[in-house]
C-alpha positions as CSV (number, residue, x, y, z in Angstrom):
1,M,175.3,47.2,-13.4
2,R,173.5,45.4,-10.6
3,N,172.4,41.8,-10.7
4,E,168.7,41.2,-11.3
5,G,166.9,39.4,-8.5
6,V,166.1,40.0,-4.9
7,R,167.5,43.3,-3.6
8,L,170.1,43.3,-0.8
9,S,170.0,46.1,1.7
10,V,173.0,46.1,4.0
11,N,172.3,47.0,7.6
12,I,175.3,49.0,8.9
13,N,174.3,49.1,12.6
14,K,177.2,46.9,13.6
15,V,179.6,49.2,11.9
16,A,178.2,52.1,14.0
17,L,178.5,50.0,17.1
18,I,182.2,49.5,16.5
19,R,182.6,53.3,15.9
20,N,180.8,54.1,19.1
21,S,182.9,51.8,21.2
22,R,185.9,54.0,20.8
23,G,184.4,57.4,20.0
24,G,185.5,59.4,17.0
25,Q,184.6,58.5,13.5
26,L,186.3,55.2,12.8
27,P,185.0,53.2,11.0
28,D,183.6,56.1,8.8
29,L,179.9,55.2,8.6
30,V,179.3,57.4,5.5
31,Q,182.3,55.9,3.6
32,I,181.1,52.4,4.6
33,A,177.7,53.1,3.1
34,K,179.2,54.4,-0.1
35,D,181.5,51.4,-0.3
36,C,178.6,49.0,0.2
37,E,176.8,50.5,-2.7
38,A,179.9,50.5,-4.9
39,F,180.4,46.8,-4.0
40,G,176.9,45.9,-5.2
41,A,174.4,46.6,-2.3
42,D,171.0,47.7,-3.5
43,G,170.3,49.7,-0.3
44,I,171.4,50.7,3.1
45,T,169.4,49.9,6.3
46,I,169.8,51.7,9.6
47,H,167.9,51.0,12.8
48,P,168.3,53.8,15.4
49,R,167.2,53.0,18.9
50,P,166.4,55.3,21.7
51,D,169.7,54.8,23.5
52,Q,171.6,55.4,20.2
53,R,174.0,52.6,21.0
54,H,174.8,52.1,17.3
55,I,173.1,54.3,14.7
56,R,172.5,57.8,16.0
57,Y,169.8,60.1,14.8
58,A,172.7,62.5,13.9
59,D,173.8,59.9,11.3
60,I,170.6,60.1,9.3
61,P,171.2,63.4,7.4
62,A,174.7,62.4,6.4
63,L,173.6,59.0,5.1
64,K,170.6,60.4,3.4
65,E,172.9,62.8,1.5
66,V,175.2,60.0,0.2
67,V,173.0,57.0,-0.3
68,R,172.3,56.6,-4.0
69,T,170.4,53.4,-4.0
70,E,167.7,53.2,-1.2
71,L,167.9,54.2,2.4
72,N,165.7,52.1,4.7
73,I,165.2,53.4,8.3
74,E,163.6,50.9,10.6
75,G,162.5,51.1,14.2
76,N,159.7,51.6,16.7
77,P,157.6,54.6,15.6
78,T,158.2,56.7,18.8
79,V,157.6,60.4,18.6
80,E,161.3,61.1,18.0
81,F,161.7,58.3,15.5
82,M,158.7,59.6,13.5
83,R,160.1,63.2,13.6
84,Q,163.4,62.1,12.2
85,V,161.8,59.9,9.5
86,L,159.3,62.5,8.4
87,E,162.1,65.2,8.3
88,H,164.6,63.2,6.3
89,Q,162.2,61.1,4.2
90,P,164.1,57.9,3.4
91,H,162.9,55.7,0.5
92,Q,161.5,53.1,2.9
93,C,160.5,53.0,6.6
94,T,160.2,49.6,8.2
95,L,158.1,49.7,11.4
96,V,159.4,47.4,14.1
97,P,157.8,46.9,17.5
98,D,161.0,46.5,19.5
99,A,161.2,47.6,23.2
100,P,163.6,50.4,24.1
101,D,165.9,48.0,25.9
102,A,165.7,45.2,23.2
103,L,169.1,43.8,22.3
104,T,167.7,43.1,18.8
105,S,164.3,42.7,17.2
106,N,162.7,39.4,18.3
107,A,159.0,39.5,17.1
108,G,156.7,41.1,14.6
109,W,153.8,43.4,15.1
110,D,150.4,42.2,16.2
111,T,148.9,44.0,13.3
112,I,145.3,43.1,14.4
113,R,145.5,44.6,17.9
114,N,147.5,47.6,16.7
115,Q,145.7,48.2,13.4
116,D,144.3,51.6,14.2
117,F,147.7,52.8,15.5
118,L,149.6,51.4,12.5
119,T,147.0,52.8,10.0
120,D,147.6,56.3,11.4
121,I,151.4,56.0,11.3
122,I,151.4,54.5,7.8
123,G,149.2,57.3,6.6
124,E,151.6,59.9,8.0
125,L,154.6,58.3,6.2
126,K,152.9,57.7,2.9
127,E,151.8,61.4,2.8
128,K,155.5,62.1,2.6
129,G,156.0,59.6,-0.2
130,I,157.8,57.1,2.0
131,R,157.3,53.4,1.2
132,V,156.1,51.6,4.4
133,S,157.0,48.1,5.4
134,I,155.7,46.4,8.6
135,F,157.8,43.8,10.4
136,V,155.6,40.8,11.0
137,D,155.8,37.1,11.9
138,P,154.9,34.8,9.0
139,D,151.3,34.5,10.1
140,P,148.4,34.9,7.6
141,G,146.3,37.0,9.9
142,M,149.2,39.4,10.6
143,V,149.8,39.8,6.9
144,E,146.2,40.4,6.1
145,A,145.9,43.1,8.8
146,A,149.1,44.8,7.6
147,A,147.6,45.0,4.2
148,T,144.4,46.4,5.6
149,A,146.3,49.0,7.5
150,G,147.7,50.3,4.2
151,A,151.3,49.0,4.3
152,D,153.1,48.7,1.0
153,R,155.2,45.8,2.2
154,I,155.7,43.4,5.0
155,E,159.1,42.2,6.3
156,F,159.0,38.7,7.6
157,Y,160.9,38.1,10.8
158,T,163.2,35.3,9.9
159,G,164.8,34.6,13.3
160,P,162.9,31.3,14.0
161,Y,163.5,30.3,10.3
162,A,167.3,30.7,10.9
163,H,167.1,28.8,14.2
164,I,165.2,25.8,12.7
165,F,166.9,25.7,9.3
166,P,170.1,23.6,10.3
167,K,167.9,20.8,11.6
168,D,164.9,20.9,9.3
169,P,164.9,23.3,6.3
170,A,161.5,22.2,5.1
171,L,159.9,22.9,8.5
172,A,161.8,26.2,8.8
173,I,160.3,27.6,5.6
174,E,156.8,26.2,5.8
175,N,154.9,29.0,7.5
176,H,156.8,31.6,5.4
177,V,155.5,30.0,2.2
178,V,151.9,30.0,3.5
179,A,152.1,33.6,4.6
180,A,153.8,34.7,1.4
181,K,150.8,33.4,-0.6
182,I,148.5,35.5,1.5
183,A,150.7,38.6,0.8
184,D,150.6,37.8,-2.9
185,T,146.8,37.6,-2.7
186,H,146.7,41.1,-1.1
187,K,149.3,42.5,-3.5
188,I,151.6,43.5,-0.7
189,G,155.3,43.3,-1.3
190,I,157.5,40.9,0.7
191,N,160.8,41.8,2.4
192,A,162.6,39.6,5.0
193,G,165.3,40.0,7.6
194,H,166.9,38.7,10.8
195,D,169.6,36.1,11.1
196,L,169.7,35.4,7.3
197,N,173.2,34.3,6.3
198,L,175.2,32.6,3.6
199,L,174.0,29.1,4.7
200,N,170.2,29.7,4.7
201,L,169.6,32.6,2.4
202,R,169.5,30.7,-0.9
203,H,166.9,28.3,0.5
204,Y,164.7,31.1,1.7
205,H,165.0,32.9,-1.7
206,Q,164.2,29.7,-3.6
207,H,160.9,29.1,-1.7
208,L,159.6,32.6,-1.8
209,P,159.5,33.6,-5.5
210,S,157.8,36.9,-4.8
211,L,160.5,38.0,-2.3
212,L,161.6,41.6,-3.1
213,E,164.3,42.5,-0.6
214,V,166.3,41.2,2.3
215,S,168.0,43.3,5.0
216,I,171.1,41.7,6.4
217,G,173.6,43.2,8.9
218,H,175.0,41.1,11.7
219,A,175.9,38.0,9.6
220,L,177.2,40.0,6.7
221,I,179.5,42.1,8.9
222,C,180.8,39.0,10.6
223,D,181.6,37.4,7.3
224,A,183.3,40.5,6.1
225,L,185.9,40.0,8.9
226,Y,187.1,37.0,7.1
227,F,186.3,37.7,3.4
228,G,186.4,41.4,3.2
229,L,183.4,43.7,2.6
230,Q,183.5,43.7,-1.2
231,N,183.8,39.9,-1.4
232,T,181.1,39.4,1.2
233,I,178.6,41.6,-0.5
234,G,179.3,39.7,-3.7
235,M,178.8,36.4,-2.0
236,Y,175.4,37.5,-0.6
237,R,174.4,38.9,-4.0
238,H,175.3,35.5,-5.5
239,Q,172.8,33.8,-3.1
240,L,170.1,36.1,-4.3
241,R,170.7,35.5,-8.0
242,P,167.6,34.6,-10.1
243,F,166.8,30.9,-10.5
């Protein structure tokens, strides 16, 4: 039985990166996804990029077949990305505006400037019964426009939060609290992700009572090198326990 509280979706991109570095199928991505769920993860996140340097489009059907919690596919809604998502129909699709050569996501959507585009994309996904989340900076205007475009959820970009947190936790969380209140007003769900870890996750959870889900990959896989995957997932779940 899973803990109640904020859901933990484990991003397995870094596992795929290790696999791709040597060719073959080690580590076994499908088995890792199954093990993450068995160890307490509430979902699996993958972020295929055009160069397929970690998750490959070919991984999607195998993962869709075995994931029993929730599969979240995130990425820039290119023609190929949309074709894959609409064909395989994950539980959630998180739209991220990363450039093809981006090392990692580093900013949210300008949902005001791109509202017409996002509205069309969201409509396509929701017609297939896919929950849609929009990756945004914690800015009230961006949250409002995401809601207007029809998104079910927003995912706050937490990179700056993680950067500021060690020096000033109160300042780090301030704009997220304000933006979360706007999301609550518009009845849009809140996810979060990027650079969340065992040191800053509890504080984030504590100050966003309506937080539904976090997606964590890099830090979690790094911690698993020391603590093991099962222990690490348990440690992250502990940080997300109810208050």
